[in-house]
Structures are given as structure tokens and as C-alpha cells.
N, C-alpha and C positions, 0 to 999 in steps of 0.2 A: 352744698347739697348733701343731704343725708344719704347713707348707704342704700336705704330702701328706695328713696327717690331716684338715686343714680341707677339702680337696677331697673326700675320701671322704664326709665328713658332708654337704657341700653336694650332691653327686650323689645320695646316699641320700635326702636330703630331696626333691630334684627328682623322683626316681622314685616316692617314696612318695605325693606329691600326685597323681601320675598313676595311682594305683591299683596300684602295684607293677610296672607294665610300661607301655611306650609302644607303641601300635599302629604297626606299620610298613606303609608303602605297598606296593602290588603292581602299579602301573600299568606296562605294557610288559614285565613279566618274570614268570616263574613265581614264585608266592609263596615256595616253598622256597628259591629262589636269593637272595631278598631278605633272608633270615635268616642267610645264610652270613657267616662272618667275612671282613672286608675288610682287606687289608694293602697297604701301599704297595709299589711296585716297588723292588727293590734298586737303588742307584745304578749299579752296574756293568751290570745288565741294561738299565736305562733308557739308559745310554750306548751300549750295543751296538745297541739298536734305533734310537736317534737317528742313529748313524753310518750304519747301513744305509739309513735314509730319506734322509739327506743325499747319499750317494753316488748313489742312484737319482735324486734331484731335480736334482742338478747335473752328472750324467754323470761322477761320480768326479773332480771338479775338485780338483787337488792343493792349490791355494791355499786353497780352502774347507775342505778336510780339515785343513790346518795350523791355520787359525783355530778350527776345531772343537776340536782338541786343547788349544788355549789356554783355551777356554771351560770345558772339563771338568776342567782342572787346578784350578779355583777351587772346591775342595771345601768351603769355608766357606759357599758359596751354596746355597740350596735347589735340589733337583733340578729342580723345575718351572721355576725361573728359567733354569737352564742349558738345559733343553729348549726353552723359549720362544726363547732366543737362537739356538739351533740352527735352529729353524724360520725365524726372521728372516734367518738367514744363507743359507738355501737357497731362500727364497721371498720375492720382493719384495712380493707381496700380503700375506703374513703380517707382514712387517716394517712395512708401512704400517698395517695393522690394529692391531697392538700399540702402535705409536707414537701413534696417535690416541687409543686407549683410555687410555693412561697420561698424556696431556697434558691438564691441567685447563683449558687455554685453548681446547681443541678442543670444538666443540659436541657435546653428548651425542647418541649415535645414536638413531634412532627405529625401527630394525628390526635383526634379526639379519643379519649379513653373509652374502652369498651363498656366500662361500668356505667357511663352516662348514656349509652345507647341501649342498655339492657332493658327491654320492655317488661321483663319479669319483675323489675324493681318498682316500688311505688312511685308514682309520678311526683308526689310531694318531695320525696327524697331526691330523685334524679334532677328535677328542675332547680331546686335550691342549692344542691351540691354543685350543679353546673354553674350557677351564678357565683358562688364563692370561689370556685376553681377559675373561672374566666376572669374574675376581678383580680385574683392573684397574678395570673398571666399578664393581664393588661398593665398592672403596676410594674411588671418586668419588661414591658414593651414587646411582649410576645403576642402581637396583635392578631396574627393569622389564625392560630389555634383558639385564641380567646373568642374571636368572632365566630368561628365555626361551631364552637361549643354553645354560644348564646343562640345561634340560629336553630338549635334543636328544640327550643322552647320559645314562648312568647312572654311578654311582660305580665300578662294577667295570670300566669302560672306560678309566679314567684311571690315571696312575701314582701319584696322590695322592688316594685315596678320601676321606681325612679332610678335606683341603682342599676337595674338591668338596662334601661334605655340610655343612661349616661355612659356606661362602659361600652355599650354597643356603638354609640355615636363616636366615642373616642377612638375605638378600633377602626371604624369606617373612615373617619377623618384622617387618621394616620396612614391608612392604606390608600388614600386619595380616591376613595369611592364617594364622590360628591353626592350623587343622587340619593344613595342609601343613607348617608350621614345627615343630609337635610331632612329626610323623613324621620329618622330617629330623634333628632333634635326637636323637630316639630311636635312629635308625640310627647317628648319630655316637657316642653313648654306649655302645650295645650291640654294634655290629658293628665299627666302626673302632677296634680295640683298640690300635693303635700311634699314635693321634692325639696331638698335643702336649697337654700339660696346659692350655695357655691356651685351646685349642679346647674341651676338655671343661668347663673352668670357665665360660667364656662361654656354652656350650650349656646347662649346668645353670642358670645365672642366667636365661637366656631362658625356660626351662621354668617356673621359679618366677615370673617376671614374668607370663607368660601365664595363670597360675592366678588372678591378680587381675583379669583382663580381664572386664568386663561389657559387654553390648551397647550400652546407652544411657545410661550414667552420664557424669559429667563427665570421667572418665578416658578414656572412648572418644572424647569430643569433643576432648580434648587430644591424643590420639594422631593423630586425623585432621587436626588443625591442624598438627601436626609434619610430617605427610606433605605437606600443602599447602605449607608453607614450603619443604620440600625441593624440591618440584616447581618452585616459583617461582624458587628459586636456580638451577635448571637451565634457566631460561627456558622452562618449560612451563606457560604461563598460558592454555592453550587450553581447549576444551570440557570435557575430563576434570577439569582443576583447577577450573574454574568450577562443575562439577557437585558436586565435593566441598565447595566453599565454600558453595553453596546448602544442601547437606545439614547442614553445621555450623550455619548460621544457623537452619535449620528446627528442628534439635534444641534449640538454645539458646532458641528461641521457646517450645518445649514446656516446657523446664525452668523458664523464667521464669514461664509461666502457672501451673505447679505451685506455685511460690513465692508468687505473688500469691494463689492460692486459700487457701494456708495463712495468709497475712497477713490475709485477710479474716475469719478465724475470730474476730477480736476479742480475741486474747490466749490462746485455748485451745490446748493442745498436741495436735496430731493429732485435732482435732474434740472436744476436751474431755478426752482421756486423756493425762495428763502422765507423763513418765518419773519413776521413783522419785527422790526427792530434790528435786523441784521441783513447783510448783503453778501454776495459772492466775494471770495477773497480776490484781491487785486482790483476790485472795482471801487471807485471812489464815490463819495457822496458830496457833491458840491465842490467844483474846482479840481476834480480828479484825485482828491486826497483819499487814501485808503481808510476804510471804515475801522475805527478803533474800538467799537463796541465789544466788550468781553464776550467770549463764546460760551454758551450754556453747556452744561455737562451732558445734556441729553442729545447733543449733536455729535457727529463724527468730526473730530478736528482734522483739518488738512493743511494747517499753516505750520506744521513742523513734521520732520521726518519725510520719508520718501513716499509713504502711502501704499507701499507694495507688500504689506504684511500678508503672508500666505500660509495656508494650512500646511503646504509641503515643507516650508522652512521650519515651522514649529514642530511638526512631526519628526523632522530630521534631528532635532535636538535631543529627542528622547530615544532614538535608536541606540541600543546598547548602553542605555543610561546607567544600568547597574555596574557596568565594567569601567566607567570613566573614573580616572583618578580625581581626588578632591579639587585640584586646581583647575582641571578642565571642566568639571561640573560647575564650579563657581563662575568660570568664564561663560559657559552656556547660559547660566541664569542671568548674567549681566547682559548678554546679547538679547535674550528674550525680553528683558525689561526695556531695552532700546527699541525693539520691534513694536512694542505696544505703547510706547510713550506718546505717540501722536494721537491716540484715541481718547475719547471722553472717559471720565472716571468709571462710569457704569460699564462701558465696553471693555475697559482694562480689566475689570473684575471678571468679566466673561472669559477673556483670554486666559487669565490666571487660573480660573477654575478648570478650563480646558487643558492647560498644561499639566496641572496636578492630576487630573483624571487620566490623561494619557500615560503618565508615570504609573498610576495605579493599574491601568489596563496592561501595561508592560509586565507588571509583577504578577497579576492575578488571572488574566485571560490567556488561555493557551492559544 
């Protein structure tokens, strides 16, 4: 299958699981305008508007105009990059803003810069600088401030609507805002007809991924854990991250209790109703012989171990974890492995994640 054919199948599948169409947002604009086709600004038009802005911002500085001409000769670079360089050339504040956003060693911002909110600045300057700034933050996984920056404007206000919608969708998807992400991807696929194939492909994949999201399953816990790890990498271990950590621990407590209740059934599947192909442990099939059909990983195994794995025993292991000498810590880890050995592979992973997160909680949460 050719790449183009593969993409057509992928996007068709993504739209199909959305019921044939993706609902588009209408905040801040008339609904009809949001359904209009979005096209990127032609390079020559963007260049003309950028030059007009630069002349006004610098008082028609001849040296700056000469540098501008050199920037726009680089036709192999994206228009938004050349435009961002133009803004940096004509505005020291914009240059500082973009430099910090692109530098991974610079602490992540905690608010949208005042320059982007300054209504006295030309809308062309603010909207496109916001796009360049948000894109740089998104590439660093600073999704919160990137998204808040993009929300100041809409796709039809920038020279690259596809880039706007793509990076907005990436931020919303990463922050687990499913409804908003679906709307942004929908607009990317249905309105931004000249968007690059890579944007459309990733957008379709995001749509398909979100169809598997459930509110309280292990997948939801894992996604929230990923978000926590991202925040910690950005040195954001404050109240919001701690709140997310506590939510993860609480949900894992609930999942563990559910597993314990199943284990207490004494070997019956789902209260005595076993799936086809398997029977309760200890019950024979024909002549009283025990069923020897292998047990699937999706079930709680009860044919090994005591079945009394408890939240209390696991939490006890991590009390004073940091003060344990190496040999006692190794012994605790071995005991933990024994406690979960009677579970299915999937549930073993849940317990291991829980154990690791409890250790993290012991270190990070007061």
C-alpha cells in the first residue's frame, strides 16, 4: 500500500470511529466561520506583511531591512520560522521571548507573556508570535502554557492554520482533554486542507488513540502517570502535581480492592460464572478430573499463593522505605514479588506501578 493510500485508510478509519464526522468548536467565533476552509498564507504575502511590520517597528531601519531580505531568501525554511526571525529582528522583547522558549535549559514559563496579551500591539504580530512561541513550548512538552497561548487566538488569525491546529491538538491530547483535542483534530482534518501529511497522519492517530480511552481503567491511570512524569521533568512538583499523584494512588487503591474482592471468591470466576473454555478451580470436567486448560492473563489467577494480597501489606513495605538498609530493601522487594505472583500479568503490572508510586509519594508528598 502506498503512503498516500495508507493515510487515506487511516483518516477514514479515524473519522468512522467518530461517527462519520467530528464536532467542531465554536467558542469565540460564529459557528459558520469555524466550518470554513482554512488555508495557509502564501509566502510572498507573508513576506510583504512582515516587511510592513518591520518598517513600522524599526522606523524603516535600512540595516534591519537588509537583514530581513537575507532571512526571506532562505526559502527552504518554513514561513513561520522566517516570520519569527523577523519579529526577533524588530522587537528585542520578542527575541528574548523566543530565545527562552527554545532553550531547554531555561525554566518553563508559568504564565502567558504580557507581550502576547498587549492589545496595543498589531494583531498580526501578536497572533503569529504566539504561534511560534507556543510551538517552541510544545516541542519542550510545556503543554499548559503553550495551550493557554494558542487560546488567545484562532487558526484563521495566523499564517499557518494547520500548524496552529496541530500543536493545539497535541497539547490538548497530552493534557488528556479529550473533547477539545477531538475538536482540534477534526478541524485539522476537515478544514486545513493544505496541512502537511505528517500533521494529518499524527492527527488521525490521535483520534484513533482517544477512542480507546476509558475514564477509570489502567490505561487512564497510565496516562495520568505519564503526565505526572512530564511535570516532574519540568520541575513542576507543586500542588497540582501532588494532586495528580494522590488521584493516581487513590484510583490504584480502588483497582486493588476490586482485585482482592475477586481473589476472595475462592477460585470462582466473576462470582461463579466462568468464561467459556474454563471452569472453577477444583471442579472437574468429566470424571471429576481438574480442568487443565491454561488460564488467560486477563483473569485473576487463584491457583497459586494465598490470594490475600492487601493494600495494607503493600503500604507497610514502603513505610520508612528511605531508611531501610540495602539488604532489608531487597528482602521487601522479594516479598512484594511473592505477594503479586498469583495475579495475572496485567494485574501484576498494576501492583508494581502502585508500589513504585507509593515510593514516589513517600519522597514527594508531604
